[in-house]
N, C-alpha and C positions, 0 to 999 in steps of 0.2 A: 563595179566589179563585185561579184559574190563575196560575202565576208569570209567564207571558208577558204576560197582561193586566195584572197588577199593575205589572210593570216598565214597560210601555208607558204606563199612566196616570200613573205617577210621573214619567216623562220628559216627558210632555205638560204636567204641572203646573209643571215647572221652565222651560218654554219662555218666552222673553221675549215680551211682548205688544208688537207693533210696528205701525206704520202699514202699510197695504197698499201693494203696488207701485203707483207713480204711474201714472195712466191717461193714455194718449195717444189721445183719442177719435177715432173714425171720423167721417166727414162724416154729416150727417143723411140724405143720399141713400143712402150705403152702408148705414147702419143699416136704412133702409126696405127696401132691396133684400135684405138678409140676412133680415129678418123675413118678408118675402113669400115668399122662396124656401124657407126652413126650414119655414114654415107649410104650404106646398104639400107638402113631403115628409112632414110629420107627418100631414096629412090622407090622403095617398095610402097611406102605410105602415100606418096603424092603430096605430102605436106609442103607448103612453100618454103618453110625454114624451120630450123631448130637451133637453139642456143644453149650452151651448157657451161657450168662451172663445177670444178671438182676440188674438194677439200681433202687433203691427205696429210696425215700426221698433224692435224689441227691448223694447217695453213692452206691458203689458196694455191693449188698446184697447177691448174690448167683451166683456161677459159677459151672457148672457141665457138664461133657461129658458122652455120652452114646454110646455104640457100639464100632465098630472097625475102627480105623484110617486107617488100611491096612488089606487086606484080606488074602494075601499070601506072606510071612508068616504073620499070624495074629498078629496084634499089637493093643492093646486096646487104644481107644482115652482117652486123659486126658485133664483137663482144660487148660494145656499149649500147647496142640497140635495146630499147625498152619494150617490154611486153606486159600486157595485163596479166597479173597473177591471180586474179579472182579470189577464190576461197582460201588461198594461202594467207590472204589478208587477215583471216580469223586469228592466226597466231599472234598478230600484233595487237588486235583488239583485246585479246586475252591478256597480253603483256601489259596493256594500259590499265586494265582493272587490277592486275597484280601490283603494279606500281603504286596505284592509289591506295591499295591495302597496306603496302609498305610505309606509305606516308601517314597512315592512321586515319584516312578519310573515309574508308569503308571497309567492309569485311565480306569475304566470299559467302558468308552465312547470312548476310543481310537480305531482307526480302526486296524484291523489285519494287513493290508498292511503297516502300519507305522512301524511294526516290521519285517514283512515278505513281502517285496515288490512284490515277485512273485505271491502272492495271491490277488493282486489288482483285484477288480471286478467293473463292471459298476455301481452296487449299493453296496456301501461299507458295510462290515461286521464289527461289533465292538465286543469287548471282552465280554460284557454283553450278547450279542446274542449267542456267541459260548458256554458260560457256562449255558445258559438257553434253549438250543436246538431250538432256533428261528432264527438261522443264515441261514439255507437252505443248509448246507453242506451235500453231499450224504454220508450216513452211509456206512462204509466199511464192517460191520459185522452184517447184519440183520438176518442171518441164525441161527438156533438153533443147528448147528453142526459146525465143523471146516472145511471150504472149503479147497480144495487142496492147493491153494496159501498160505494159512495161516499156513500150516504145515512146511513151509520153513522159515528160518530166513529172516528178512528184516531190514530196517533202518527207523528211524523216517522220514528222508527226502524222502525216497521212498514212504512211506504211504502218506505223504503230496502231493508229486508230482502226485501220481496216483489218489488220491481221492479228496483232497481239491482244486485242480486246475480244477476239472470238473465244468461245469455250475451249478449254484445253483438250487436246486429243487423248490425254491420259493423265492419271494422277502423277504429279511431279515425283521423280525419283523411282518410278516403277517400270519405266521403259526407256528405250533409246530410239530417237527418231531425229534424223538430221534436219536442222531448222535454221535457215538464214534469218528468219524473223528474230530469233533470240539474240543474234549478234547485232542486229539493228538496235534492239533494246539496249544491249550492252554499250554500244557506241553512244547512244543518247545519254546514258548514265555517266559515262566518262565526261561528256561535255558539260552536263549539269553540275557534277561534283568538282571538276577542275576549273570550270569557267573558261575553257579554251575549246576551239574547234578540235575535233578528234585528230585530224592530220597535223595540226599545229602541236598538239600534245605529244604525238608520236615523234615529231621532228625534235622536240626539246628533250624528250626522255629516252628515245630509242635511236632514231636515225642519226642525230647529231653526234651523240657519244660513240656510236659505232662507225662513224664516218661513212654512212650509207648515203652517198651523194646522188642527186638526180632522181629521187623517188618522186613519182607523179600521182596526183589524185585523179584517177581515170573515171571516177564517178561524176565529177563536175565538168570535166573537159576531156574530150577525146585526145588520144595521143597525137602529137604533131606528126606531120608528114615525113619527118626525119626518123621516126620510129616505126615499129612494126604495124602493118595493117592487119585487119581481122578478116579471115576467110572461112567460107562454109561451102558445103556441097550437099545435094540431095541424092540419096542412093549413091551411085558411082558416077554421077553426072559431072558436068564441068564445074570448075572452081568459080565461086562467086564472092564478091565482097559481102561480109556479114553485117547485119544491122547493128547499130549501136544502141545499147540500153539507154533509156531515158535517164537524165540526171536525177539523182536522189535515191535510185533503187539499190545501188550497190553499197551504200554507206554502211560502214561497220562490218559488213560481211564479205565484201569483194571489191573494195574500192581502189586498191593500189596497183601501180605499175612500176616496173624497174627492170634493170638488166640482171642476169643471173649472178654476176659478181657481187652485187649489193646484197642479195639474199644469202649468199655464201658467208658474208660477214656476220649476219645474224645467226646463221647456223654455227659458226665458230663460237660465238658467245653462248649459245645454248649448250654446246658440248663442254666449253671451258667453265660454264657457270660464272661468267665474269662481269655481268652487268647488273643483274638483280640480286636479291638476297637469297640465301640457301632455301628458305621456305617456299619462295616463289618457284624455284627450279624443281623442288620436290613436287609441287602442284602440277608442273608441266610433265614430269616424268611418271607420275602415279596415275594409272588408269582408273577411271571412275567405275564404281560398282553400284548396281541397282540395289534396291531394298531387299531383293531376293538373294543377293550375293553374287549375281551373275556379272562377269567382267564385260564391260562395254568395249574394251580396247581403245578407248578414247579418253584423253585427260581434259585439258582446257585448250581447245583450238588445235590439238595435235592428236594424231593417231599414235597409239603405243602398242607395239607388237613384239613378237619373238621371231627372229629370222635365223633359223638353224642354231638356236641356243644363244643368240645375241640380241640385245635390246636394239630395236629400231624405232625411231620416231619419224613422223612425217605428216604431210598433208598434200592433197591434190587441189588444183583449181580448175574450174570449167566455167566458161562464159561464152558470149557470142563471138565466135571466131578465134578464141584463144583457149589453150589448155596448158597446164603447168603441173610440175611434179617436184616435190622436195623430200629428200630422204636423208636421214642421219643415223649413223651407227656410232654412238658415243664411245663405246669400248674400244673401237678401232680408230677413233678420231678421223672418221671418213664421213663426208657428206657429198651428195650429188644433187645438182639442180638442173632441171631441163625445162625450157619454155618453148612453145611453138605457137605459130599464128594460124592454126587450123582448129576446127572443132570436131574432127572425125577420127584422127589418129592420135592415140594417147602417148605422151612422152614418158609414161611409166616404162614402156619398152626400151626407151633410150636410157633411162636410169639403170635398168637391168643390164643392158649391154656395157655401160660404162663400169658398173659395179663388178662385172666379170673380170675387167682388166685391173681395177685398182683395189678392190676389197679382198683382203686375204680370205681364201675359202676355208670353210670348216674342214675338219679332218676327213669326214666321210666324203665331202664334195671334192677335196683335193685328190683323194684316192680314185674317185670315179672319173674325174677329169683325166688322170694319168692313164687309167685303163683304156678309156676311149681313145686318147691320142695314140696309145700303143697299138690298138686295133687298127686305127687308120694307117699306121705305118707298117702294119703287117707283122708285128711282134707281140709278145706277151710276157709279162713278168710272172713266171710260174710259181714263184715263191708266195704270191698273193692268193693263190687258188688252192682249194682242197683237191684231194685225189679225184673226186668226181668232176670237179670243175676243170681240172687239167685234161681228164679223159675226154671231156666234151669238146676240147679245143685242139684237135689234131692239126698238123700242118696244112692240110687241104682246106679245112674250115677257116684257118687264119688267113690263107691266101684269098679265099672268096670274100671274107670280111674286108680285107684291104681293098680289093677291087671295087666293092660297093661303097664303103664308107669314105674312102679317100676322095671320091668325087664330090662329096658334100662340102669340102673345104673346112677351114678352122671353125671350132666351136665359138659361138658368140655369147651364149647364155646357158648355164646349167641350173635348172630350176627344179628343186625337190617338190614333186607333186604330192607325194604321200609317203608315210612310213608306218609300217605295221609289223606284226609278228605272226608267223605261220610255220608250223612244223619245226619249231626251234630256231628258225632263221629270222633275222631282221630283214624285212623286205622294203626296199626303197625304189620308188618309181621316179625317174628323172626325165624331164623334158629338156631336150638338147636342141637349141636353136643354132644352126650353123650358117655359114655364108650363103649356102645354096639350098637350104631346106630345113625341115624340122624332123627330129628323130625322137624315139622313146627308148629308154634303157630301163630294164627291170633287173635290179640287183638283189640277190639273196645271199646272206652271209651269216656266219656264226658270231656270237658275242666276242669271241677271241680275235675277230678281224678277218679270218679266212673267208674267201669268197667262194661260194658254191656255184653261183650263176651270175653272168653279166651278159644279157642278151639285148641286142640293139635292133630296132626295126624302124621302118619309115612310118611317120605319123600320117594318118589319113583323116582329114577333117572335113 
């Protein structure tokens, strides 16, 4: 048996069996809204399945799987079905490096060459740069399919020798370019410094303490037939089984598989800052800046952004036959995980649909939602509008709006596309995804909050 697999299984067998994280249920209406919205996405996308976990107020509030984990023979997806999470694995490789830093065994500012001398460069690369994609290592997998070479097994050393020893694509710290190669290097350093296989180290320091049971090393061994199968399609053709990447290629960058509930436990720890030391969480939360001062909106294995004035962390995963999405809003103590066993329809759209139900909207979004819902019902709160705005909305126009907009069904996503200033107004453009179509709303209003215009039209793409 491969030593990585043996060590990983041994670590799993020693993990304490504990009660799952306590649930804080959503309301029955929220559950119905999520089920309806996710079901619409599943039908429209053609994905075999999608599985979600929702964290609300810092606790796991809802887990649900929809569709088929496998198509032939058909196997229904369940909340315990495991999916490959691919690049979301980078969050855990980064956490492993941060843990070793807490133990005093390395520093983010250490050069890669101090651990792997063969990777010495004229301009040294440090650990912080490989975890933030600012090192300049050539990415070994930029394609959206599995290249021929990657269908064959390899070793970590072979990947490093072939890709990390190439000349850098740019001077470290001067640019941002996504690189799986850097995380292979990071994983190799974890193994060298700790003396443990990477997955065994993660089990001891991350998965075990967080009671993340049944995490799988999908790099070395495909998921069992009881878990999700991988599917692909070309163009809009028939769904086909997706090829499996060769063993060794996903190490450190995309090796893990799990059920959404397990990743939700990690998300809770990220928001609660409960497992690592404060400085490590600061490193996760702080986006990396280039030497020019430009914000990369990426920290260490995590995207860091602003979502209508709120901090949002996250990462996506994409591999052969699997896509995954992980989003956290620490200020609201909300996280949403979505995994799917297809590689053509992104679960980011599922996250957006679930967020519409559980994430408290910003003040501008809450008002826009209310105005749209009122238009669908054929009414208008005239106290919200200016004199011009009210004059534009006579009863006949309101009736016409109701006839047109009510046919679209309930809103599923309100996405702020842009915000700008013109003529003294704040102009917001909203993309509204409904049960039966997509609409655009152009809102113009004064800083005091009065709305001059809220015009809704059908989106033509």
